[in-house]
PAFI-883973 format. One line per 5 residues: number of its first residue (from 1); for each residue x, y, z of C-alpha. Coordinates in pm, 1 decimal. Layout:
BEGIN
NUM) X/Y/Z; ...;
***
This chain:
BEGIN
1) -177.5/-1826.8/-697.5; -248.0/-2082.7/-965.2; -10.9/-2332.6/-803.7; -174.5/-2282.4/-461.9; -518.3/-2349.7/-615.2;
6) -386.6/-2661.2/-789.6; -230.8/-2789.8/-468.8; -561.6/-2731.8/-289.5; -747.1/-2931.9/-557.1; -490.0/-3211.4/-523.1;
11) -516.5/-3227.8/-144.5; -678.0/-3525.9/23.6; -936.0/-3310.1/198.6; -1058.6/-3153.5/-126.1; -1081.8/-3493.8/-290.5;
16) -1299.0/-3604.7/4.6; -1522.2/-3298.0/-39.4; -1552.5/-3355.7/-414.7; -1634.3/-3724.2/-369.9; -1901.0/-3646.1/-104.2;
21) -2061.5/-3376.7/-322.3; -2074.5/-3621.3/-616.1; -2243.3/-3876.9/-388.6; -2501.2/-3617.8/-282.9; -2569.9/-3504.5/-640.6;
26) -2605.1/-3864.6/-761.7; -2837.6/-3947.2/-474.3; -3053.8/-3646.0/-537.8; -3065.6/-3720.3/-913.4; -3172.7/-4083.4/-853.7;
31) -3425.4/-3961.4/-596.6; -3574.8/-3718.5/-846.7; -3601.9/-4004.0/-1102.7; -3792.7/-4203.8/-844.8; -4029.6/-3908.5/-786.8;
36) -4081.9/-3884.7/-1163.5; -4153.3/-4258.3/-1198.0; -4406.9/-4241.4/-907.6; -4577.9/-3948.1/-1079.2; -4589.0/-4131.0/-1419.7;
41) -4726.9/-4448.7/-1271.6; -4993.8/-4290.1/-1048.2; -5313.3/-4111.5/-1140.4; -5311.3/-3927.0/-813.2; -4972.1/-3758.7/-851.7;
46) -4931.2/-3487.5/-1122.9; -4594.4/-3483.3/-1303.9; -4547.2/-3125.2/-1187.6; -4526.9/-3259.0/-832.7; -4203.7/-3441.9/-921.6;
51) -4029.3/-3105.5/-981.7; -4208.7/-2934.8/-696.6; -4137.1/-3226.6/-457.7; -3765.3/-3220.4/-530.6; -3759.6/-2842.8/-469.8;
56) -3939.0/-2889.9/-135.7; -3690.8/-3158.9/-21.4; -3392.6/-2945.5/-121.8; -3541.6/-2644.0/52.2; -3553.5/-2838.7/378.2;
61) -3697.3/-2632.5/666.6; -3733.0/-2330.1/439.5; -4026.0/-2499.2/262.3; -4226.7/-2505.9/591.3; -4434.6/-2195.5/513.7;
66) -4426.8/-1876.3/715.3; -4132.4/-1739.6/908.6; -4256.6/-1873.9/1240.3; -4285.5/-2227.0/1098.8; -3941.1/-2203.7/936.8;
71) -3789.1/-2086.8/1267.7; -3955.7/-2371.6/1453.2; -3839.8/-2641.3/1207.2; -3490.2/-2493.9/1185.7; -3459.6/-2497.7/1563.1;
76) -3562.5/-2862.6/1585.8; -3330.1/-2946.8/1295.7; -3027.0/-2813.4/1484.9; -3147.9/-2982.4/1806.3; -3178.5/-3318.8/1633.5;
81) -2845.4/-3273.4/1452.4; -2643.8/-3278.3/1776.9; -2689.7/-3652.3/1867.2; -2646.8/-3746.2/1501.1; -2324.8/-3541.2/1482.5;
86) -2186.2/-3712.3/1795.2; -2276.0/-4068.5/1685.2; -2118.0/-3988.6/1350.7; -1801.1/-3877.7/1535.2; -1815.9/-4201.7/1736.2;
91) -1818.8/-4412.4/1418.4; -1558.5/-4184.1/1245.8; -1295.1/-4199.2/1520.2; -1321.3/-4578.7/1531.0; -1281.7/-4596.8/1151.0;
96) -973.4/-4377.0/1178.4; -812.7/-4639.3/1407.0; -911.1/-4935.2/1191.7; -1221.2/-5035.6/1388.9; -1589.0/-5054.1/1301.7;
101) -1799.8/-4922.2/1588.4; -2140.0/-5066.5/1513.0; -2200.8/-5059.2/1888.9; -2302.1/-4690.8/1895.3; -2673.6/-4777.7/1958.7;
106) -2583.2/-4957.6/2277.6; -2347.4/-4689.2/2389.0; -2614.2/-4431.5/2310.5; -2868.1/-4617.0/2526.4; -2626.5/-4653.4/2820.2;
111) -2546.2/-4281.4/2804.4; -2918.5/-4198.8/2795.6; -2990.0/-4421.0/3093.4; -2703.3/-4279.8/3307.3; -2782.9/-3917.6/3237.8;
116) -3158.5/-3948.9/3285.5; -3124.4/-4137.2/3618.9; -2883.0/-3872.9/3755.4; -3095.4/-3583.8/3632.6; -3414.4/-3722.1/3790.2;
121) -3257.4/-3854.0/4114.4; -3076.1/-3558.9/4263.8; -3287.8/-3299.4/4442.9; -3256.9/-2980.8/4234.3; -3285.6/-2617.5/4301.7;
126) -3243.2/-2322.1/4062.0; -2895.1/-2268.6/4216.3; -2760.2/-2618.7/4160.5; -2959.3/-2711.0/3841.4; -2666.2/-2644.6/3609.4;
131) -2427.9/-2856.9/3817.2; -2679.1/-3144.3/3822.2; -2711.5/-3111.9/3442.7; -2332.3/-3116.9/3408.6; -2298.9/-3419.9/3640.5;
136) -2566.5/-3602.9/3442.8; -2384.8/-3527.9/3117.3; -2053.7/-3654.1/3260.2; -2213.9/-3971.8/3406.9; -2380.6/-4040.9/3074.4;
141) -2044.5/-4001.9/2892.5; -1875.1/-4240.2/3142.5; -2145.3/-4504.5/3094.5; -2092.4/-4488.0/2717.2; -1712.0/-4508.6/2758.1;
146) -1738.5/-4818.2/2977.3; -1971.2/-4981.0/2728.8; -1742.3/-4892.0/2436.0; -1443.4/-5024.8/2627.2; -1591.7/-5376.3/2642.3;
151) -1548.8/-5462.1/2262.9; -1215.8/-5279.3/2278.6; -1093.4/-5520.3/2549.9; -1213.9/-5819.2/2355.1; -1041.7/-5691.5/2038.0;
156) -715.5/-5598.8/2206.1; -656.4/-5903.2/2423.3; -857.5/-6182.7/2255.2; -856.8/-6057.9/1895.6; -1233.4/-6106.3/1884.1;
161) -1390.2/-5905.5/1593.0; -1533.3/-5583.5/1738.4; -1839.1/-5603.1/1509.9; -1958.0/-5926.7/1677.9; -1900.5/-5796.2/2029.1;
166) -2066.3/-5464.0/1942.7; -2379.3/-5628.8/1807.0; -2408.3/-5841.5/2117.3; -2344.0/-5547.5/2352.5; -2615.6/-5344.6/2172.7;
171) -2889.6/-5588.9/2270.1; -2746.5/-5643.6/2618.7; -2757.3/-5264.2/2667.8; -3117.5/-5255.7/2541.6; -3223.7/-5521.5/2788.5;
176) -3031.6/-5355.2/3077.4; -3203.7/-5020.8/3014.3; -3548.1/-5192.0/2995.4; -3479.7/-5385.0/3319.5; -3350.5/-5079.5/3511.3;
181) -3650.8/-4863.2/3438.0; -3901.3/-5146.8/3471.7; -3785.7/-5186.4/3830.8; -3774.7/-4812.7/3908.6; -4121.5/-4682.1/3841.2;
186) -4044.5/-4341.2/3990.0; -3869.4/-4252.7/3660.6; -4168.9/-4347.7/3441.6; -4398.9/-4075.5/3307.6; -4752.9/-4183.2/3392.8;
191) -4924.0/-3853.6/3305.6; -5227.4/-3899.1/3093.7; -5204.2/-4279.9/3114.0; -4856.8/-4293.2/2951.4; -4618.2/-4568.8/3056.9;
196) -4379.2/-4612.0/2765.3; -4155.3/-4310.3/2844.7; -3949.1/-4176.4/3125.3; -4016.3/-3836.4/3279.8; -3862.4/-3541.9/3101.7;
201) -3567.2/-3404.2/3303.2; -3754.9/-3078.1/3347.8; -3970.7/-3271.1/3599.9; -3677.7/-3229.3/3837.3; -3582.6/-2882.8/3713.1;
206) -3293.0/-3001.1/3496.2; -3249.9/-2906.0/3128.8; -2978.1/-2806.1/2887.6; -2927.9/-2428.4/2887.7; -3091.0/-2251.4/2592.7;
211) -2923.1/-1909.8/2628.1; -3207.0/-1733.7/2441.9; -3208.0/-1969.9/2143.0; -3567.5/-2063.4/2222.7; -3666.0/-1701.8/2157.5;
216) -3475.3/-1699.3/1829.1; -3641.6/-2026.1/1720.3; -3979.6/-2007.6/1905.1; -4161.5/-2331.9/1976.2; -3860.8/-2554.0/1901.3;
221) -3652.9/-2769.0/2133.5; -3321.6/-2603.9/2041.2; -3060.1/-2557.0/2308.5; -2682.0/-2520.2/2326.7; -2633.9/-2888.4/2250.8;
226) -2554.3/-2827.3/1887.8; -2273.1/-2583.0/1988.0; -2135.6/-2835.4/2236.4; -2138.9/-3104.1/1965.2; -1958.6/-2874.1/1717.5;
231) -1691.6/-2787.5/1976.8; -1639.0/-3157.4/2047.6; -1600.1/-3221.2/1673.3; -1331.9/-2947.4/1649.3; -1164.5/-3099.6/1955.0;
236) -1158.7/-3447.2/1800.1; -1011.2/-3303.3/1476.7; -730.0/-3137.5/1677.3; -677.5/-3456.4/1877.1; -648.7/-3675.8/1568.0;
241) -437.9/-3441.9/1358.1; -230.6/-3227.1/1597.6; -140.0/-3452.8/1892.2; 88.1/-3752.8/1953.8; -206.9/-3958.6/2080.5;
246) -401.9/-3894.7/1759.6; -100.5/-3994.9/1554.6; -70.2/-4318.5/1749.3; -436.4/-4396.7/1708.4; -424.9/-4346.4/1331.0;
251) -98.0/-4538.5/1305.1; -251.2/-4829.6/1491.0; -542.4/-4818.2/1249.2; -319.5/-4822.4/937.8; -107.8/-5114.0/1059.5;
256) -136.7/-5251.7/1406.8; 181.4/-5462.5/1383.9; 391.1/-5178.6/1241.9; 268.0/-4953.6/1523.6; 369.7/-5215.1/1779.0;
261) 712.7/-5250.5/1613.6; 751.6/-4869.7/1639.3; 704.8/-4889.4/2012.5; 341.2/-4792.3/2035.9; 104.3/-4972.1/2270.9;
266) -142.8/-5109.6/2020.8; -364.9/-5275.1/2284.3; -401.6/-4951.2/2475.8; -477.0/-4758.4/2159.5; -753.7/-5006.8/2051.0;
271) -917.3/-4987.4/2395.3; -883.0/-4610.3/2412.4; -1028.5/-4563.4/2064.2; -1340.9/-4770.0/2146.0; -1377.4/-4598.0/2484.2;
276) -1367.9/-4250.7/2319.6; -1612.8/-4368.0/2054.1; -1852.2/-4493.9/2319.9; -1825.9/-4167.5/2515.7; -1905.9/-3962.8/2209.5;
281) -2215.3/-4167.1/2128.0; -2327.3/-4137.8/2494.6; -2279.1/-3758.8/2498.9; -2513.7/-3740.5/2194.2; -2781.1/-3932.3/2386.6;
286) -2726.9/-3727.4/2702.5; -2761.3/-3397.2/2516.4; -3078.5/-3519.6/2350.3; -3258.1/-3640.3/2666.3; -3127.0/-3369.4/2898.0;
291) -3296.4/-3115.5/2677.9; -3607.8/-3140.4/2890.8; -3842.6/-3163.6/2593.4; -3753.8/-3524.3/2502.0; -3867.7/-3837.7/2682.2;
296) -3672.1/-4165.0/2670.3; -3863.1/-4465.0/2538.2; -3729.9/-4692.0/2813.2; -3873.9/-5027.4/2692.2; -3590.5/-5072.6/2438.0;
301) -3535.3/-5451.0/2434.8; -3729.1/-5478.6/2104.1; -3579.2/-5181.4/1911.5; -3244.6/-5007.2/1903.9; -3227.8/-4625.9/1863.5;
306) -3201.4/-4498.3/1506.0; -2949.9/-4230.9/1603.0; -2693.9/-4496.8/1684.6; -2707.1/-4655.3/1340.4; -2746.1/-4325.4/1153.7;
311) -2402.4/-4223.4/1267.6; -2259.4/-4474.3/1017.1; -2382.2/-4290.9/701.2; -2289.6/-3958.3/860.2; -1928.0/-4077.9/898.1;
316) -1922.1/-4231.5/551.0; -2054.3/-3915.3/384.6; -1791.3/-3708.9/569.1; -1510.5/-3952.7/477.3; -1450.5/-3990.2/852.8;
321) -1332.9/-3631.8/881.3; -1452.8/-3478.4/1214.7; -1518.4/-3136.9/1057.0; -1696.5/-3303.1/767.8; -1923.8/-3485.0/1014.7;
326) -2060.3/-3148.7/1127.3; -2182.9/-3065.5/777.9; -2300.1/-3418.8/682.3; -2510.5/-3455.8/999.0; -2677.6/-3117.2/950.9;
331) -2730.1/-3188.2/578.2; -2906.3/-3520.4/642.1; -3132.2/-3353.6/899.9; -3198.1/-3069.5/651.0; -3311.1/-3317.3/380.7;
336) -3514.3/-3506.1/639.0; -3700.2/-3190.6/744.4; -3775.1/-3113.1/382.3; -3935.4/-3455.4/347.9; -4185.9/-3373.8/623.2;
341) -4326.3/-3101.2/400.2; -4391.6/-3334.3/104.2; -4726.8/-3466.6/237.9; -4851.4/-3114.2/308.7; -4764.8/-2952.7/-28.7;
346) -4765.1/-3241.3/-275.2; -4938.2/-3576.2/-328.7; -4624.8/-3767.1/-219.9; -4569.5/-3944.8/106.1; -4317.6/-3782.5/342.9;
351) -4110.8/-4097.9/357.0; -3992.8/-4035.9/-1.3; -3725.1/-3816.6/157.3; -3604.6/-4125.9/347.1; -3558.5/-4298.5/14.6;
356) -3351.7/-4006.7/-119.6; -3137.9/-4007.6/196.6; -3095.2/-4385.3/161.5; -2972.1/-4346.6/-196.5; -2728.3/-4068.1/-92.4;
361) -2598.3/-4297.8/181.3; -2568.6/-4584.0/-71.0; -2356.6/-4367.6/-295.8; -2157.5/-4248.7/5.6; -2028.8/-4602.9/31.2;
366) -1854.2/-4544.1/-299.6; -1684.5/-4220.9/-181.8; -1345.9/-4395.4/-145.3; -1378.3/-4542.4/-493.4; -1452.8/-4193.5/-629.2;
371) -1151.7/-4050.8/-445.7; -930.0/-4323.0/-590.9; -1063.6/-4254.7/-940.1; -983.3/-3879.8/-898.3; -632.8/-3960.1/-770.1;
376) -563.4/-4202.0/-1065.6; -681.5/-3938.9/-1313.4; -450.7/-3681.4/-1155.9; -159.6/-3922.4/-1180.0; -230.8/-3999.8/-1549.4;
381) -255.5/-3626.8/-1628.1; 78.0/-3570.1/-1453.4; 240.0/-3852.0/-1655.7; 116.9/-3699.5/-1981.9; 228.2/-3346.2/-1889.3;
386) 563.3/-3444.3/-1740.2; 736.9/-3732.4/-1930.5; 1001.3/-3924.7/-1740.3; 1376.3/-3846.5/-1748.4; 1448.5/-4106.9/-2016.7;
391) 1204.7/-3948.5/-2254.6; 1348.3/-3598.8/-2185.7; 1705.2/-3720.8/-2258.2; 1590.6/-3884.1/-2582.4; 1422.3/-3565.6/-2698.1;
396) 1728.6/-3357.7/-2607.4; 1957.0/-3595.9/-2809.3; 1722.0/-3566.4/-3107.3; 1730.2/-3186.0/-3083.6; 2114.4/-3185.6/-3069.7;
401) 2133.0/-3397.7/-3383.5;
***
């Protein structure tokens, strides 16, 4: 039993968990110090609010007040976690294959555009609403895969750095989305004088199934999107760790030339990795905007979606583990929801929670360093406990004498 526990502690997965937890604790500690400094330097913030504010942030949705408010905020937390989870997966799978997918915002936008257009264009009845929703989801995914494939092609055949192509494709996607909706006014929501958003998909009777979750979390936008996202994360974990394709993708990431020497098609693997990453980011956008309660801000040429970039810290905090991405995405949304309560219950601004999240993300960048430090310490302990064969023989000779 002791040996099993020790082997568990020595495993790569447990080292990743420990390093991530240390990053979170360090981020929270630094965040609390910031709260304390703000309280000490301001006449409007009592010092007691530093302790109270930290408790509110750590309580997340559970600091929202009554049970009805807690249920509402929890429901929205899970709803908003789904796109973050999938953009985190998008970044993680690219990292696993030695690529940096900073193009998730563009892939996210293309997925949102494809799914919204399909959902609002096809005449819908209660009988075919689910199939229209499913088609919109698939079309959104395909749009993201095509957009992710572009930097993959440039990387595979021209050896152009994927970061450069991804950044360029992000802004091209933003302008394409703006142009498409600017020239198709039938998709724009003009109710109450609004012009900055598209119609919600419920305008055509299309929305992601809720299966009674809206009754469990009344007033929130929750639907089955979070369960779909979790199932996809489990599927990606199985793909990367239990299949030949996953092995080839990771091998290509570790050493492209060695993978080619071993008979693997490294160009295909690079393109496939970026296409999968693009599809994942696009599914996140599709699930968000097919909810029926969300409207797409179509005039995107001036600003890229936050969910695309936020996938990067989610992947870092999870050490690029697909299962870890589930927990890191929900955790970051949990802290974020806690921050919304700061302004209501303390003298702090709600954006202090963003600072704490930023510090956690900053420390997440050191997760690999922490893992390496843990590994080196284990090696040193093993060397002390178990001397090499030469030392053993010398001790045995001394005992014989």
